[in-house]
MDTraj code that builds the backbone (N, CA, C; nanometers):
import mdtraj as md
import numpy as np

residues = "UNK UNK UNK UNK UNK UNK UNK UNK UNK UNK UNK UNK UNK UNK UNK UNK UNK UNK UNK UNK UNK UNK UNK UNK UNK UNK UNK UNK UNK UNK UNK UNK UNK UNK UNK UNK UNK UNK UNK UNK UNK UNK UNK UNK UNK UNK UNK UNK UNK UNK UNK UNK UNK UNK UNK UNK UNK UNK UNK UNK UNK UNK UNK UNK UNK UNK UNK UNK UNK UNK UNK UNK UNK UNK UNK UNK UNK UNK UNK UNK UNK UNK UNK UNK UNK UNK UNK UNK UNK UNK UNK UNK UNK UNK UNK UNK UNK UNK UNK UNK UNK UNK UNK UNK UNK UNK UNK UNK UNK UNK UNK UNK UNK UNK UNK UNK UNK UNK UNK UNK UNK UNK UNK UNK UNK UNK UNK UNK".split()
xyz = np.array([
    [30.0204, -0.0714, -7.7883],
    [29.9821, -0.2084, -7.7583],
    [29.8360, -0.2336, -7.7972],
    [29.7498, -0.1352, -7.7682],
    [29.6082, -0.1492, -7.8012],
    [29.5866, -0.1596, -7.9514],
    [29.6605, -0.0790, -8.0292],
    [29.6500, -0.0863, -8.1755],
    [29.6951, -0.2220, -8.2271],
    [29.8007, -0.2765, -8.1659],
    [29.8498, -0.4076, -8.2077],
    [29.7461, -0.5155, -8.1773],
    [29.6830, -0.5091, -8.0599],
    [29.5780, -0.6050, -8.0239],
    [29.4594, -0.5942, -8.1188],
    [29.4218, -0.4708, -8.1525],
    [29.3108, -0.4502, -8.2465],
    [29.3441, -0.5079, -8.3833],
    [29.4672, -0.4884, -8.4273],
    [29.5097, -0.5405, -8.5560],
    [29.5063, -0.6933, -8.5570],
    [29.5515, -0.7541, -8.4501],
    [29.5491, -0.9002, -8.4390],
    [29.4052, -0.9504, -8.4406],
    [29.3181, -0.8862, -8.3660],
    [29.1776, -0.9271, -8.3605],
    [29.1111, -0.9108, -8.4972],
    [29.1417, -0.8022, -8.5666],
    [29.0853, -0.7818, -8.7003],
    [29.1318, -0.8907, -8.7969],
    [29.2577, -0.9286, -8.7853],
    [29.3109, -1.0352, -8.8710],
    [29.2416, -1.1674, -8.8414],
    [29.2247, -1.1986, -8.7146],
    [29.1570, -1.3224, -8.6744],
    [29.0128, -1.3223, -8.7254],
    [28.9440, -1.2114, -8.7119],
    [28.8057, -1.2013, -8.7587],
    [28.7968, -1.2183, -8.9105],
    [28.8905, -1.1576, -8.9859],
    [28.8917, -1.1732, -9.1316],
    [28.9145, -1.3189, -9.1698],
    [29.0074, -1.3855, -9.0999],
    [29.0356, -1.5261, -9.1289],
    [28.9149, -1.6144, -9.0969],
    [28.8472, -1.5877, -8.9866],
    [28.7280, -1.6646, -8.9510],
    [28.6161, -1.6427, -9.0528],
    [28.6001, -1.5204, -9.0977],
    [28.4984, -1.4900, -9.1985],
    [28.5289, -1.5627, -9.3291],
    [28.6556, -1.5609, -9.3696],
    [28.6951, -1.6309, -9.4922],
    [28.6761, -1.7813, -9.4775],
    [28.7100, -1.8373, -9.3621],
    [28.6923, -1.9812, -9.3385],
    [28.5444, -2.0186, -9.3413],
    [28.4604, -1.9347, -9.2792],
    [28.3159, -1.9606, -9.2802],
    [28.2589, -1.9547, -9.4218],
    [28.3059, -1.8590, -9.5003],
    [28.2589, -1.8474, -9.6389],
    [28.3016, -1.9701, -9.7195],
    [28.4235, -2.0169, -9.6985],
    [28.4699, -2.1357, -9.7718],
    [28.3929, -2.2594, -9.7281],
    [28.3668, -2.2712, -9.5981],
    [28.2882, -2.3832, -9.5461],
    [28.1492, -2.3830, -9.6098],
    [28.0881, -2.2672, -9.6212],
    [27.9556, -2.2558, -9.6840],
    [27.9617, -2.2978, -9.8308],
    [28.0654, -2.2536, -9.9011],
    [28.0795, -2.2895, -10.0427],
    [28.0985, -2.4402, -10.0590],
    [28.1807, -2.5010, -9.9739],
    [28.2014, -2.6459, -9.9809],
    [28.0729, -2.7211, -9.9478],
    [27.9969, -2.6690, -9.8529],
    [27.8709, -2.7322, -9.8152],
    [27.7704, -2.7342, -9.9293],
    [27.7740, -2.6320, -10.0135],
    [27.6802, -2.6239, -10.1259],
    [27.7104, -2.7265, -10.2350],
    [27.8351, -2.7696, -10.2458],
    [27.8713, -2.8640, -10.3524],
    [27.8926, -3.0061, -10.3008],
    [27.8918, -3.0256, -10.1697],
    [27.9276, -3.1546, -10.1102],
    [27.8454, -3.2712, -10.1660],
    [27.7146, -3.2603, -10.1636],
    [27.6291, -3.3711, -10.2079],
    [27.6538, -3.4040, -10.3553],
    [27.6597, -3.3028, -10.4393],
    [27.6836, -3.3262, -10.5825],
    [27.8228, -3.3856, -10.6053],
    [27.9201, -3.3401, -10.5292],
    [28.0563, -3.3925, -10.5432],
    [28.0632, -3.5392, -10.5021],
    [27.9965, -3.5745, -10.3918],
    [27.9944, -3.7147, -10.3477],
    [27.9278, -3.8008, -10.4545],
    [27.8146, -3.7562, -10.5043],
    [27.7435, -3.8344, -10.6064],
    [27.8271, -3.8499, -10.7338],
    [27.8951, -3.7433, -10.7718],
    [27.9781, -3.7482, -10.8919],
    [28.0916, -3.8500, -10.8748],
    [28.1596, -3.8472, -10.7614],
    [28.2683, -3.9428, -10.7381],
    [28.2146, -4.0847, -10.7263],
    [28.0948, -4.1004, -10.6692],
    [28.0358, -4.2342, -10.6604],
    [28.0078, -4.2891, -10.8006],
    [27.9553, -4.2047, -10.8882],
    [27.9281, -4.2477, -11.0257],
    [28.0575, -4.2887, -11.0967],
    [28.1651, -4.2143, -11.0733],
    [28.2943, -4.2492, -11.1326],
    [28.3402, -4.3847, -11.0777],
    [28.3263, -4.4044, -10.9470],
    [28.3646, -4.5322, -10.8869],
    [28.2802, -4.6463, -10.9452],
    [28.1494, -4.6260, -10.9532],
    [28.0583, -4.7308, -10.9985],
    [28.0778, -4.7655, -11.1463],
    [28.1340, -4.6741, -11.2228],
    [28.1532, -4.6984, -11.3661],
    [28.2583, -4.8059, -11.3929],
    [28.3423, -4.8335, -11.2953],
    [28.4414, -4.9391, -11.3120],
    [28.5482, -4.9081, -11.4159],
    [28.5851, -4.7825, -11.4276],
    [28.6889, -4.7427, -11.5232],
    [28.8258, -4.7431, -11.4557],
    [28.9262, -4.6996, -11.5284],
    [29.0620, -4.6946, -11.4753],
    [29.0789, -4.5990, -11.3581],
    [28.9907, -4.5003, -11.3466],
    [29.0026, -4.4049, -11.2356],
    [28.9054, -4.4358, -11.1216],
    [28.8341, -4.5457, -11.1335],
    [28.7364, -4.5809, -11.0292],
    [28.8028, -4.5988, -10.8934],
    [28.9214, -4.6560, -10.8899],
    [28.9907, -4.6780, -10.7631],
    [29.0183, -4.5458, -10.6926],
    [29.0583, -4.4455, -10.7686],
    [29.0873, -4.3139, -10.7111],
    [28.9614, -4.2571, -10.6449],
    [28.8514, -4.2607, -10.7169],
    [28.7249, -4.2096, -10.6634],
    [28.6819, -4.2902, -10.5417],
    [28.6920, -4.4213, -10.5487],
    [28.6539, -4.5074, -10.4366],
    [28.7395, -4.4829, -10.3139],
    [28.8699, -4.4676, -10.3341],
    [28.9598, -4.4408, -10.2208],
    [28.9199, -4.3127, -10.1492],
    [28.8919, -4.2092, -10.2256],
    [28.8537, -4.0814, -10.1645],
    [28.7198, -4.0933, -10.0919],
    [28.6236, -4.1597, -10.1516],
    [28.4934, -4.1762, -10.0856],
    [28.5056, -4.2584, -9.9578],
    [28.5915, -4.3592, -9.9565],
    [28.6118, -4.4380, -9.8351],
    [28.6743, -4.3524, -9.7248],
    [28.7678, -4.2666, -9.7603],
    [28.8278, -4.1756, -9.6625],
    [28.7199, -4.0846, -9.6037],
    [28.6357, -4.0305, -9.6892],
    [28.5268, -3.9441, -9.6415],
    [28.4322, -4.0201, -9.5486],
    [28.3911, -4.1380, -9.5912],
    [28.2934, -4.2134, -9.5136],
    [28.3484, -4.2516, -9.3766],
    [28.4714, -4.2966, -9.3733],
    [28.5310, -4.3451, -9.2478],
    [28.5975, -4.2339, -9.1675],
    [28.6120, -4.1155, -9.2274],
    [28.6831, -4.0037, -9.1660],
    [28.8266, -4.0422, -9.1291],
    [28.8830, -4.1315, -9.2058],
    [29.0234, -4.1688, -9.1884],
    [29.0686, -4.2431, -9.3121],
    [29.1987, -4.2567, -9.3266],
    [29.2532, -4.3274, -9.4403],
    [29.3429, -4.2368, -9.5219],
    [29.3796, -4.2828, -9.6385],
    [29.4724, -4.2073, -9.7226],
    [29.4392, -4.2285, -9.8696],
    [29.4775, -4.1305, -9.9474],
    [29.4692, -4.1425, -10.0925],
    [29.6067, -4.1080, -10.1475],
    [29.6296, -4.1462, -10.2696],
    [29.7547, -4.1133, -10.3373],
    [29.7318, -3.9820, -10.4128],
    [29.7822, -3.8692, -10.3618],
    [29.7517, -3.7396, -10.4231],
    [29.7900, -3.7300, -10.5709],
    [29.8995, -3.7917, -10.6095],
    [29.9439, -3.7847, -10.7489],
    [29.8422, -3.8500, -10.8417],
    [29.7654, -3.9456, -10.7906],
    [29.6672, -4.0149, -10.8751],
    [29.5543, -3.9232, -10.9200],
    [29.5347, -3.8114, -10.8527],
    [29.4293, -3.7172, -10.8917],
    [29.4534, -3.6622, -11.0321],
    [29.5768, -3.6688, -11.0773],
    [29.6120, -3.6250, -11.2125],
    [29.5274, -3.6965, -11.3171],
    [29.4898, -3.8200, -11.2911],
    [29.4196, -3.9013, -11.3901],
    [29.2707, -3.8700, -11.3989],
    [29.2179, -3.7949, -11.3051],
    [29.0761, -3.7592, -11.3100],
    [29.0519, -3.6562, -11.4199],
    [28.9357, -3.6626, -11.4821],
    [28.9054, -3.5660, -11.5883],
    [28.8816, -3.4275, -11.5306],
    [28.8702, -3.3299, -11.6188],
    [28.8617, -3.1906, -11.5744],
    [28.7304, -3.1576, -11.5038],
    [28.6302, -3.2440, -11.5130],
    [28.5059, -3.2235, -11.4384],
    [28.5127, -3.2887, -11.3007],
    [28.5809, -3.4018, -11.2926],
    [28.5840, -3.4782, -11.1684],
    [28.6931, -3.4293, -11.0737],
    [28.8044, -3.3865, -11.1270],
    [28.9151, -3.3440, -11.0411],
    [28.8771, -3.2298, -10.9457],
    [28.8073, -3.1250, -10.9915],
    [28.7678, -3.0198, -10.8972],
    [28.6764, -3.0721, -10.7856],
    [28.5868, -3.1651, -10.8183],
    [28.4991, -3.2238, -10.7162],
    [28.5823, -3.2997, -10.6138],
    [28.6801, -3.3755, -10.6613],
    [28.7672, -3.4505, -10.5708],
    [28.8460, -3.3560, -10.4805],
    [28.8971, -3.2491, -10.5377],
    [28.9749, -3.1538, -10.4577],
    [28.8880, -3.0843, -10.3524],
    [28.7640, -3.0538, -10.3884],
    [28.6733, -2.9940, -10.2882],
    [28.6461, -3.0927, -10.1755],
    [28.6299, -3.2206, -10.2080],
    [28.6055, -3.3210, -10.1039],
    [28.7280, -3.3386, -10.0159],
    [28.8464, -3.3292, -10.0737],
    [28.9682, -3.3352, -9.9924],
    [28.9732, -3.2161, -9.8971],
    [28.9373, -3.1000, -9.9468],
    [28.9337, -2.9819, -9.8610],
    [28.8300, -2.9989, -9.7505],
    [28.7197, -3.0622, -9.7828],
    [28.6178, -3.0895, -9.6816],
    [28.6745, -3.1802, -9.5722],
    [28.7601, -3.2744, -9.6111],
    [28.8240, -3.3622, -9.5116],
    [28.9049, -3.2818, -9.4101],
    [28.9599, -3.1695, -9.4541],
    [29.0366, -3.0841, -9.3640],
    [28.9461, -3.0144, -9.2629],
    [28.8168, -3.0156, -9.2895],
    [28.7163, -2.9603, -9.1990],
    [28.6260, -3.0763, -9.1567],
    [28.6862, -3.1746, -9.0918],
    [28.6159, -3.3005, -9.0614],
    [28.4817, -3.2799, -8.9926],
    [28.4676, -3.1714, -8.9195],
    [28.3402, -3.1480, -8.8512],
    [28.2262, -3.1263, -8.9503],
    [28.2584, -3.0990, -9.0769],
    [28.1550, -3.0823, -9.1793],
    [28.0964, -3.2156, -9.2226],
    [28.1745, -3.3216, -9.2125],
    [28.1326, -3.4518, -9.2623],
    [28.0374, -3.5146, -9.1612],
    [27.9168, -3.5487, -9.2025],
    [27.8201, -3.6070, -9.1096],
    [27.8722, -3.7370, -9.0477],
    [27.8314, -3.7626, -8.9244],
    [27.8713, -3.8860, -8.8561],
    [27.8205, -4.0096, -8.9284],
    [27.7147, -3.9952, -9.0068],
    [27.6606, -4.1081, -9.0831],
    [27.7393, -4.1332, -9.2111],
    [27.8513, -4.0659, -9.2270],
    [27.9346, -4.0873, -9.3445],
    [27.8656, -4.0418, -9.4715],
    [27.8710, -4.1254, -9.5719],
    [27.8186, -4.0886, -9.7032],
    [27.6697, -4.1135, -9.7197],
    [27.6038, -4.1641, -9.6165],
    [27.4611, -4.1897, -9.6303],
    [27.3778, -4.0625, -9.6173],
    [27.4306, -3.9656, -9.5479],
    [27.3582, -3.8410, -9.5227],
    [27.4462, -3.7232, -9.5634],
    [27.3870, -3.6255, -9.6305],
    [27.4598, -3.5061, -9.6698],
    [27.4692, -3.4057, -9.5562],
    [27.5383, -3.2996, -9.5797],
    [27.5595, -3.1949, -9.4798],
    [27.4275, -3.1348, -9.4343],
    [27.3317, -3.1249, -9.5249],
    [27.2010, -3.0676, -9.4910],
    [27.0986, -3.1730, -9.4512],
    [27.1448, -3.2969, -9.4283],
    [27.0555, -3.4037, -9.3851],
    [26.9892, -3.4802, -9.4980],
    [27.0213, -3.4473, -9.6224],
    [26.9616, -3.5169, -9.7361],
    [27.0273, -3.6542, -9.7534],
    [26.9526, -3.7463, -9.8128],
    [27.0054, -3.8792, -9.8411],
    [27.1083, -3.8670, -9.9533],
    [27.2268, -3.9217, -9.9327],
    [27.3288, -3.9219, -10.0381],
    [27.3382, -4.0587, -10.1032],
    [27.3892, -4.1554, -10.0295],
    [27.4033, -4.2909, -10.0806],
    [27.3236, -4.3852, -9.9918],
    [27.2661, -4.4868, -10.0521],
    [27.1919, -4.5852, -9.9730],
    [27.2899, -4.6723, -9.8957],
    [27.2396, -4.7427, -9.7965],
    [27.3244, -4.8357, -9.7214],
    [27.3853, -4.9398, -9.8134],
    [27.3077, -4.9864, -9.9118],
    [27.3594, -5.0848, -10.0072],
    [27.4738, -5.0262, -10.0902],
    [27.4601, -4.9012, -10.1312],
    [27.5670, -4.8373, -10.2080],
    [27.6939, -4.8231, -10.1232],
    [27.6758, -4.7864, -9.9964],
    [27.7911, -4.7722, -9.9072],
    [27.8580, -4.9074, -9.8847],
    [27.7800, -5.0111, -9.8629],
    [27.8374, -5.1452, -9.8437],
    [27.9108, -5.1888, -9.9704],
    [27.8566, -5.1574, -10.0881],
    [27.9241, -5.1917, -10.2130],
    [28.0599, -5.1213, -10.2222],
    [28.0646, -4.9986, -10.1754],
    [28.1869, -4.9188, -10.1797],
    [28.2862, -4.9588, -10.0719],
    [28.2379, -4.9718, -9.9501],
    [28.3235, -4.9937, -9.8334],
    [28.3438, -5.1414, -9.8052],
    [28.2385, -5.2191, -9.8287],
    [28.2399, -5.3594, -9.7893],
    [28.1699, -5.3734, -9.6552],
    [28.1259, -5.4936, -9.6215],
    [28.0583, -5.5125, -9.4927],
    [28.1550, -5.4851, -9.3783],
    [28.0997, -5.4371, -9.2677],
    [28.1824, -5.4022, -9.1530],
    [28.1051, -5.4232, -9.0249],
    [28.1766, -5.4624, -8.9224],
    [28.1148, -5.4740, -8.7901],
    [28.1123, -5.3397, -8.7191],
    [28.1855, -5.2442, -8.7719],
    [28.1943, -5.1112, -8.7117],
    [28.0720, -5.0319, -8.7534],
    [27.9827, -5.0022, -8.6583],
    [27.8588, -4.9311, -8.6919],
    [27.8813, -4.7889, -8.7383],
    [27.9986, -4.7321, -8.7053],
    [28.0251, -4.5962, -8.7519],
    [28.0561, -4.5940, -8.9015],
    [28.0857, -4.7092, -8.9577],
    [28.1184, -4.7185, -9.1002],
    [27.9979, -4.7633, -9.1809],
    [27.9101, -4.8362, -9.1212],
    [27.7962, -4.8925, -9.1952],
    [27.6664, -4.8437, -9.1322],
    [27.5828, -4.7799, -9.2103],
    [27.4568, -4.7282, -9.1573],
    [27.3436, -4.8110, -9.2105],
])
top = md.Topology()
chain = top.add_chain()
for i, resn in enumerate(residues, 1):
    res = top.add_residue(resn, chain, resSeq=i)
    for name in ("N", "CA", "C"):
        top.add_atom(name, md.element.get_by_symbol(name[0]), res)
traj = md.Trajectory(xyz[None], top)
């Protein structure tokens, strides 16, 4: 029984270590990924809606995207989008200020940029 408990604990510790390492890796690319998707959205191209939808989900910490639409993103943007989707699965990583502040407290998007993306809102959790 003791060996089984030790094995379970070792497995849990390995999984926590792997999750922490992935969280750290996502944190290192978060700001650049947000900026990259914002630039795609701001460009007003055929894939701008996809980028905007994902950024709105991140900012509001709720919503939905059409996963199949990620196919249309180019080979540089698609990995950034997928990392941001994975970040959504770790919602505690996303700052309460949404897209205005990065994980490390750096400025990401201005309030004007967020309003352009999201639209005006009476909900203070959406608009900083």
